[in-house]
Biopython code that builds the backbone (N, CA, C, O; Angstrom):
import numpy as np
from Bio.PDB.StructureBuilder import StructureBuilder

atoms = [
    (1, "MET", "N", (153.197, 171.775, 95.630)),
    (1, "MET", "CA", (151.898, 171.351, 95.168)),
    (1, "MET", "C", (151.705, 169.880, 95.526)),
    (1, "MET", "O", (152.635, 169.082, 95.410)),
    (2, "SER", "N", (150.516, 169.528, 95.955)),
    (2, "SER", "CA", (150.255, 168.150, 96.329)),
    (2, "SER", "C", (150.084, 167.281, 95.093)),
    (2, "SER", "O", (149.917, 167.775, 93.978)),
    (3, "SER", "N", (150.132, 165.973, 95.322)),
    (3, "SER", "CA", (149.983, 165.046, 94.207)),
    (3, "SER", "C", (148.579, 165.068, 93.629)),
    (3, "SER", "O", (148.348, 164.528, 92.547)),
    (4, "THR", "N", (147.633, 165.687, 94.338)),
    (4, "THR", "CA", (146.267, 165.715, 93.827)),
    (4, "THR", "C", (146.135, 166.631, 92.608)),
    (4, "THR", "O", (145.055, 166.709, 92.021)),
    (5, "HIS", "N", (147.205, 167.323, 92.216)),
    (5, "HIS", "CA", (147.131, 168.113, 90.981)),
    (5, "HIS", "C", (146.970, 167.204, 89.769)),
    (5, "HIS", "O", (146.619, 167.673, 88.687)),
    (6, "ARG", "N", (147.224, 165.905, 89.939)),
    (6, "ARG", "CA", (147.021, 164.928, 88.860)),
    (6, "ARG", "C", (145.550, 164.602, 88.655)),
    (6, "ARG", "O", (145.191, 163.957, 87.670)),
    (7, "ILE", "N", (144.705, 165.034, 89.560)),
    (7, "ILE", "CA", (143.281, 164.757, 89.481)),
    (7, "ILE", "C", (142.584, 165.942, 88.816)),
    (7, "ILE", "O", (142.776, 167.093, 89.209)),
    (8, "GLN", "N", (141.782, 165.641, 87.815)),
    (8, "GLN", "CA", (141.067, 166.676, 87.079)),
    (8, "GLN", "C", (139.561, 166.451, 87.207)),
    (8, "GLN", "O", (139.098, 165.327, 87.401)),
    (9, "ILE", "N", (138.820, 167.532, 87.095)),
    (9, "ILE", "CA", (137.363, 167.458, 87.031)),
    (9, "ILE", "C", (136.947, 168.319, 85.850)),
    (9, "ILE", "O", (137.218, 169.519, 85.801)),
    (10, "ASP", "N", (136.280, 167.672, 84.897)),
    (10, "ASP", "CA", (135.856, 168.341, 83.669)),
    (10, "ASP", "C", (134.481, 167.782, 83.320)),
    (10, "ASP", "O", (134.327, 166.573, 83.148)),
    (11, "PRO", "N", (133.483, 168.654, 83.216)),
    (11, "PRO", "CA", (132.137, 168.151, 82.948)),
    (11, "PRO", "C", (132.011, 167.388, 81.630)),
    (11, "PRO", "O", (131.033, 166.667, 81.432)),
    (12, "THR", "N", (132.974, 167.533, 80.732)),
    (12, "THR", "CA", (132.913, 166.833, 79.442)),
    (12, "THR", "C", (133.651, 165.499, 79.453)),
    (12, "THR", "O", (133.658, 164.788, 78.449)),
    (13, "VAL", "N", (134.273, 165.154, 80.579)),
    (13, "VAL", "CA", (135.029, 163.899, 80.692)),
    (13, "VAL", "C", (134.487, 163.109, 81.885)),
    (13, "VAL", "O", (134.325, 163.658, 82.975)),
    (14, "CYS", "N", (134.214, 161.848, 81.680)),
    (14, "CYS", "CA", (133.736, 160.947, 82.752)),
    (14, "CYS", "C", (132.512, 161.502, 83.473)),
    (14, "CYS", "O", (132.359, 161.319, 84.681)),
    (15, "HIS", "N", (131.645, 162.179, 82.730)),
    (15, "HIS", "CA", (130.409, 162.733, 83.295)),
    (15, "HIS", "C", (130.678, 163.669, 84.469)),
    (15, "HIS", "O", (129.856, 163.783, 85.378)),
    (16, "GLY", "N", (131.825, 164.334, 84.450)),
    (16, "GLY", "CA", (132.150, 165.296, 85.493)),
    (16, "GLY", "C", (132.736, 164.706, 86.751)),
    (16, "GLY", "O", (132.973, 165.427, 87.720)),
    (17, "LYS", "N", (132.976, 163.399, 86.757)),
    (17, "LYS", "CA", (133.571, 162.761, 87.932)),
    (17, "LYS", "C", (135.082, 162.981, 87.906)),
    (17, "LYS", "O", (135.678, 163.079, 86.833)),
    (18, "PRO", "N", (135.705, 163.058, 89.091)),
    (18, "PRO", "CA", (137.166, 163.233, 89.142)),
    (18, "PRO", "C", (137.878, 162.073, 88.445)),
    (18, "PRO", "O", (137.512, 160.912, 88.627)),
    (19, "PHE", "N", (138.900, 162.396, 87.643)),
    (19, "PHE", "CA", (139.640, 161.388, 86.902)),
    (19, "PHE", "C", (141.128, 161.705, 86.916)),
    (19, "PHE", "O", (141.536, 162.812, 87.266)),
    (20, "ILE", "N", (141.931, 160.722, 86.533)),
    (20, "ILE", "CA", (143.378, 160.890, 86.483)),
    (20, "ILE", "C", (143.736, 161.692, 85.241)),
    (20, "ILE", "O", (143.325, 161.351, 84.132)),
    (21, "GLN", "N", (144.503, 162.758, 85.433)),
    (21, "GLN", "CA", (144.912, 163.626, 84.331)),
    (21, "GLN", "C", (145.581, 162.825, 83.215)),
    (21, "GLN", "O", (146.414, 161.957, 83.479)),
    (22, "GLY", "N", (145.211, 163.120, 81.973)),
    (22, "GLY", "CA", (145.801, 162.440, 80.834)),
    (22, "GLY", "C", (145.179, 161.098, 80.522)),
    (22, "GLY", "O", (145.629, 160.398, 79.615)),
    (23, "THR", "N", (144.136, 160.728, 81.274)),
    (23, "THR", "CA", (143.439, 159.455, 81.067)),
    (23, "THR", "C", (141.947, 159.728, 81.128)),
    (23, "THR", "O", (141.515, 160.873, 81.265)),
    (24, "ARG", "N", (141.180, 158.683, 81.025)),
    (24, "ARG", "CA", (139.743, 158.758, 81.274)),
    (24, "ARG", "C", (139.391, 157.781, 82.398)),
    (24, "ARG", "O", (138.301, 157.208, 82.421)),
    (25, "VAL", "N", (140.322, 157.603, 83.318)),
    (25, "VAL", "CA", (140.131, 156.669, 84.426)),
    (25, "VAL", "C", (139.637, 157.455, 85.651)),
    (25, "VAL", "O", (140.374, 158.273, 86.203)),
    (26, "PRO", "N", (138.393, 157.206, 86.072)),
    (26, "PRO", "CA", (137.871, 157.902, 87.251)),
    (26, "PRO", "C", (138.584, 157.480, 88.534)),
    (26, "PRO", "O", (139.016, 156.336, 88.676)),
    (27, "VAL", "N", (138.696, 158.417, 89.452)),
    (27, "VAL", "CA", (139.268, 158.139, 90.768)),
    (27, "VAL", "C", (138.512, 156.993, 91.425)),
    (27, "VAL", "O", (139.117, 156.147, 92.083)),
    (28, "SER", "N", (137.195, 156.960, 91.254)),
    (28, "SER", "CA", (136.392, 155.912, 91.889)),
    (28, "SER", "C", (136.774, 154.520, 91.403)),
    (28, "SER", "O", (136.679, 153.562, 92.171)),
    (29, "ILE", "N", (137.199, 154.380, 90.160)),
    (29, "ILE", "CA", (137.630, 153.081, 89.634)),
    (29, "ILE", "C", (138.926, 152.644, 90.322)),
    (29, "ILE", "O", (139.087, 151.478, 90.681)),
    (30, "VAL", "N", (139.835, 153.586, 90.498)),
    (30, "VAL", "CA", (141.118, 153.269, 91.146)),
    (30, "VAL", "C", (140.882, 152.855, 92.592)),
    (30, "VAL", "O", (141.360, 151.806, 93.023)),
    (31, "VAL", "N", (140.155, 153.662, 93.333)),
    (31, "VAL", "CA", (139.905, 153.374, 94.751)),
    (31, "VAL", "C", (139.084, 152.091, 94.891)),
    (31, "VAL", "O", (139.375, 151.259, 95.751)),
    (32, "GLY", "N", (138.069, 151.930, 94.058)),
    (32, "GLY", "CA", (137.240, 150.732, 94.119)),
    (32, "GLY", "C", (138.008, 149.470, 93.784)),
    (32, "GLY", "O", (137.790, 148.428, 94.402)),
    (33, "SER", "N", (138.901, 149.553, 92.818)),
    (33, "SER", "CA", (139.720, 148.389, 92.452)),
    (33, "SER", "C", (140.626, 147.972, 93.596)),
    (33, "SER", "O", (140.776, 146.784, 93.879)),
    (34, "LEU", "N", (141.226, 148.949, 94.247)),
    (34, "LEU", "CA", (142.085, 148.646, 95.397)),
    (34, "LEU", "C", (141.257, 148.083, 96.554)),
    (34, "LEU", "O", (141.673, 147.135, 97.221)),
    (35, "ALA", "N", (140.091, 148.669, 96.784)),
    (35, "ALA", "CA", (139.217, 148.185, 97.861)),
    (35, "ALA", "C", (138.740, 146.764, 97.597)),
    (35, "ALA", "O", (138.488, 146.007, 98.534)),
    (36, "ALA", "N", (138.616, 146.400, 96.330)),
    (36, "ALA", "CA", (138.158, 145.057, 95.966)),
    (36, "ALA", "C", (139.271, 144.018, 96.034)),
    (36, "ALA", "O", (139.030, 142.827, 95.839)),
    (37, "GLY", "N", (140.492, 144.477, 96.313)),
    (37, "GLY", "CA", (141.574, 143.526, 96.506)),
    (37, "GLY", "C", (142.665, 143.528, 95.455)),
    (37, "GLY", "O", (143.634, 142.779, 95.578)),
    (38, "MET", "N", (142.532, 144.349, 94.424)),
    (38, "MET", "CA", (143.609, 144.425, 93.435)),
    (38, "MET", "C", (144.837, 145.064, 94.077)),
    (38, "MET", "O", (144.707, 145.912, 94.960)),
    (39, "THR", "N", (146.008, 144.667, 93.643)),
    (39, "THR", "CA", (147.231, 145.301, 94.124)),
    (39, "THR", "C", (147.488, 146.567, 93.320)),
    (39, "THR", "O", (146.901, 146.778, 92.258)),
    (40, "ILE", "N", (148.372, 147.400, 93.842)),
    (40, "ILE", "CA", (148.749, 148.607, 93.116)),
    (40, "ILE", "C", (149.315, 148.232, 91.749)),
    (40, "ILE", "O", (149.027, 148.892, 90.750)),
    (41, "GLU", "N", (150.108, 147.188, 91.708)),
    (41, "GLU", "CA", (150.706, 146.761, 90.444)),
    (41, "GLU", "C", (149.630, 146.306, 89.456)),
    (41, "GLU", "O", (149.723, 146.594, 88.263)),
    (42, "GLU", "N", (148.621, 145.606, 89.940)),
    (42, "GLU", "CA", (147.531, 145.166, 89.065)),
    (42, "GLU", "C", (146.741, 146.352, 88.521)),
    (42, "GLU", "O", (146.364, 146.367, 87.349)),
    (43, "VAL", "N", (146.491, 147.341, 89.369)),
    (43, "VAL", "CA", (145.772, 148.539, 88.927)),
    (43, "VAL", "C", (146.619, 149.290, 87.896)),
    (43, "VAL", "O", (146.095, 149.777, 86.894)),
    (44, "GLN", "N", (147.917, 149.380, 88.141)),
    (44, "GLN", "CA", (148.807, 150.029, 87.178)),
    (44, "GLN", "C", (148.699, 149.369, 85.811)),
    (44, "GLN", "O", (148.552, 150.051, 84.797)),
    (45, "GLN", "N", (148.772, 148.061, 85.787)),
    (45, "GLN", "CA", (148.728, 147.337, 84.520)),
    (45, "GLN", "C", (147.347, 147.404, 83.872)),
    (45, "GLN", "O", (147.238, 147.622, 82.665)),
    (46, "GLU", "N", (146.311, 147.222, 84.652)),
    (46, "GLU", "CA", (144.946, 147.183, 84.112)),
    (46, "GLU", "C", (144.541, 148.509, 83.472)),
    (46, "GLU", "O", (143.887, 148.521, 82.429)),
    (47, "TYR", "N", (144.928, 149.624, 84.095)),
    (47, "TYR", "CA", (144.475, 150.937, 83.638)),
    (47, "TYR", "C", (145.600, 151.809, 83.078)),
    (47, "TYR", "O", (145.385, 152.987, 82.794)),
    (48, "ASP", "N", (146.790, 151.242, 82.917)),
    (48, "ASP", "CA", (147.942, 151.963, 82.374)),
    (48, "ASP", "C", (148.207, 153.261, 83.154)),
    (48, "ASP", "O", (148.285, 154.348, 82.581)),
    (49, "LEU", "N", (148.341, 153.108, 84.482)),
    (49, "LEU", "CA", (148.594, 154.241, 85.373)),
    (49, "LEU", "C", (149.966, 154.111, 86.011)),
    (49, "LEU", "O", (150.558, 153.032, 86.030)),
    (50, "THR", "N", (150.458, 155.214, 86.528)),
    (50, "THR", "CA", (151.700, 155.189, 87.297)),
    (50, "THR", "C", (151.362, 155.041, 88.781)),
    (50, "THR", "O", (150.222, 155.253, 89.193)),
    (51, "ARG", "N", (152.351, 154.682, 89.561)),
    (51, "ARG", "CA", (152.170, 154.613, 91.017)),
    (51, "ARG", "C", (151.745, 155.989, 91.542)),
    (51, "ARG", "O", (150.916, 156.081, 92.448)),
    (52, "GLU", "N", (152.311, 157.048, 90.976)),
    (52, "GLU", "CA", (151.970, 158.406, 91.396)),
    (52, "GLU", "C", (150.508, 158.736, 91.088)),
    (52, "GLU", "O", (149.851, 159.429, 91.865)),
    (53, "ASP", "N", (149.997, 158.239, 89.954)),
    (53, "ASP", "CA", (148.581, 158.435, 89.629)),
    (53, "ASP", "C", (147.701, 157.797, 90.698)),
    (53, "ASP", "O", (146.726, 158.393, 91.157)),
    (54, "ILE", "N", (148.059, 156.584, 91.083)),
    (54, "ILE", "CA", (147.271, 155.850, 92.084)),
    (54, "ILE", "C", (147.356, 156.544, 93.438)),
    (54, "ILE", "O", (146.352, 156.662, 94.140)),
    (55, "GLN", "N", (148.541, 156.999, 93.803)),
    (55, "GLN", "CA", (148.699, 157.713, 95.072)),
    (55, "GLN", "C", (147.902, 159.013, 95.056)),
    (55, "GLN", "O", (147.337, 159.402, 96.078)),
    (56, "ALA", "N", (147.850, 159.685, 93.916)),
    (56, "ALA", "CA", (147.071, 160.923, 93.803)),
    (56, "ALA", "C", (145.579, 160.629, 93.978)),
    (56, "ALA", "O", (144.869, 161.393, 94.631)),
    (57, "ALA", "N", (145.107, 159.528, 93.396)),
    (57, "ALA", "CA", (143.701, 159.150, 93.543)),
    (57, "ALA", "C", (143.372, 158.874, 95.008)),
    (57, "ALA", "O", (142.331, 159.303, 95.506)),
    (58, "LEU", "N", (144.252, 158.165, 95.688)),
    (58, "LEU", "CA", (144.033, 157.876, 97.110)),
    (58, "LEU", "C", (144.084, 159.151, 97.946)),
    (58, "LEU", "O", (143.283, 159.323, 98.865)),
    (59, "ALA", "N", (145.017, 160.039, 97.636)),
    (59, "ALA", "CA", (145.112, 161.301, 98.371)),
    (59, "ALA", "C", (143.855, 162.148, 98.153)),
    (59, "ALA", "O", (143.353, 162.775, 99.086)),
    (60, "PHE", "N", (143.355, 162.160, 96.924)),
    (60, "PHE", "CA", (142.133, 162.901, 96.618)),
    (60, "PHE", "C", (140.961, 162.341, 97.417)),
    (60, "PHE", "O", (140.203, 163.095, 98.027)),
    (61, "ALA", "N", (140.815, 161.023, 97.413)),
    (61, "ALA", "CA", (139.740, 160.386, 98.181)),
    (61, "ALA", "C", (139.895, 160.693, 99.672)),
    (61, "ALA", "O", (138.908, 160.967, 100.354)),
    (62, "ASN", "N", (141.112, 160.648, 100.172)),
    (62, "ASN", "CA", (141.369, 160.962, 101.577)),
    (62, "ASN", "C", (140.953, 162.393, 101.899)),
    (62, "ASN", "O", (140.327, 162.644, 102.928)),
    (63, "ASP", "N", (141.298, 163.324, 101.022)),
    (63, "ASP", "CA", (140.913, 164.724, 101.235)),
    (63, "ASP", "C", (139.395, 164.868, 101.310)),
    (63, "ASP", "O", (138.885, 165.611, 102.148)),
    (64, "LEU", "N", (138.677, 164.168, 100.448)),
    (64, "LEU", "CA", (137.215, 164.232, 100.467)),
    (64, "LEU", "C", (136.649, 163.697, 101.777)),
    (64, "LEU", "O", (135.744, 164.295, 102.360)),
    (65, "VAL", "N", (137.180, 162.578, 102.235)),
    (65, "VAL", "CA", (136.692, 161.971, 103.474)),
    (65, "VAL", "C", (136.972, 162.888, 104.656)),
    (65, "VAL", "O", (136.130, 163.030, 105.542)),
    (66, "GLN", "N", (138.135, 163.504, 104.678)),
    (66, "GLN", "CA", (138.479, 164.388, 105.800)),
    (66, "GLN", "C", (137.612, 165.638, 105.830)),
    (66, "GLN", "O", (137.386, 166.203, 106.900)),
    (67, "GLN", "N", (137.127, 166.075, 104.689)),
    (67, "GLN", "CA", (136.290, 167.274, 104.631)),
    (67, "GLN", "C", (134.832, 166.991, 104.982)),
    (67, "GLN", "O", (134.073, 167.903, 105.308)),
    (68, "GLU", "N", (134.455, 165.731, 104.912)),
    (68, "GLU", "CA", (133.066, 165.336, 105.111)),
    (68, "GLU", "C", (132.718, 165.306, 106.598)),
    (68, "GLU", "O", (133.567, 165.010, 107.439)),
    (69, "SER", "N", (131.465, 165.615, 106.908)),
    (69, "SER", "CA", (130.947, 165.493, 108.268)),
    (69, "SER", "C", (130.069, 164.252, 108.326)),
    (69, "SER", "O", (129.278, 163.985, 107.422)),
    (70, "PHE", "N", (130.225, 163.507, 109.399)),
    (70, "PHE", "CA", (129.455, 162.283, 109.558)),
    (70, "PHE", "C", (128.604, 162.396, 110.802)),
    (70, "PHE", "O", (129.049, 162.901, 111.832)),
    (71, "HIS", "N", (127.365, 161.916, 110.696)),
    (71, "HIS", "CA", (126.430, 161.975, 111.808)),
    (71, "HIS", "C", (125.807, 160.600, 111.996)),
    (71, "HIS", "O", (125.383, 159.958, 111.035)),
    (72, "ARG", "N", (125.760, 160.165, 113.227)),
    (72, "ARG", "CA", (125.162, 158.866, 113.535)),
    (72, "ARG", "C", (123.665, 158.940, 113.278)),
    (72, "ARG", "O", (123.000, 159.876, 113.721)),
    (73, "LEU", "N", (123.138, 157.962, 112.570)),
    (73, "LEU", "CA", (121.712, 157.896, 112.320)),
    (73, "LEU", "C", (121.025, 157.287, 113.533)),
    (73, "LEU", "O", (121.586, 156.409, 114.188)),
    (74, "PRO", "N", (119.822, 157.744, 113.835)),
    (74, "PRO", "CA", (119.100, 157.167, 114.986)),
    (74, "PRO", "C", (118.787, 155.699, 114.735)),
    (74, "PRO", "O", (118.527, 155.295, 113.602)),
    (75, "GLN", "N", (118.814, 154.912, 115.793)),
    (75, "GLN", "CA", (118.492, 153.502, 115.700)),
    (75, "GLN", "C", (116.985, 153.328, 115.508)),
    (75, "GLN", "O", (116.185, 153.994, 116.165)),
    (76, "VAL", "N", (116.618, 152.444, 114.618)),
    (76, "VAL", "CA", (115.210, 152.159, 114.381)),
    (76, "VAL", "C", (114.855, 150.881, 115.157)),
    (76, "VAL", "O", (115.510, 149.849, 115.011)),
    (77, "ALA", "N", (113.835, 150.970, 115.961)),
    (77, "ALA", "CA", (113.449, 149.825, 116.792)),
    (77, "ALA", "C", (112.546, 148.884, 116.054)),
    (77, "ALA", "O", (112.127, 147.867, 116.608)),
]
sb = StructureBuilder()
sb.init_structure("model")
sb.init_model(0)
sb.init_chain("A")
sb.init_seg("    ")
for serial, (resi, resn, name, xyz) in enumerate(atoms, 1):
    if name == "N":
        sb.init_residue(resn, " ", resi, " ")
    sb.init_atom(name, np.array(xyz, "f"), 0.0, 1.0, " ", f" {name:<3s}", serial, name[0])
structure = sb.get_structure()
């Protein structure tokens, strides 16, 4: 089983957004915090997560991006 089993989706928690199992921390908060420059250690401390939780959030986000189709928008003159 992949590490993404740590990610849950429940319409009654976090407004249905994917979150880390056993917490109320959305995946978007983890990914956004890392993208904003926080270290893994800082995210762990700030949100009381394990390294595995953070890796699961990143793996989940990666899976979503890989499944998505992207199309170039026409240039506006």
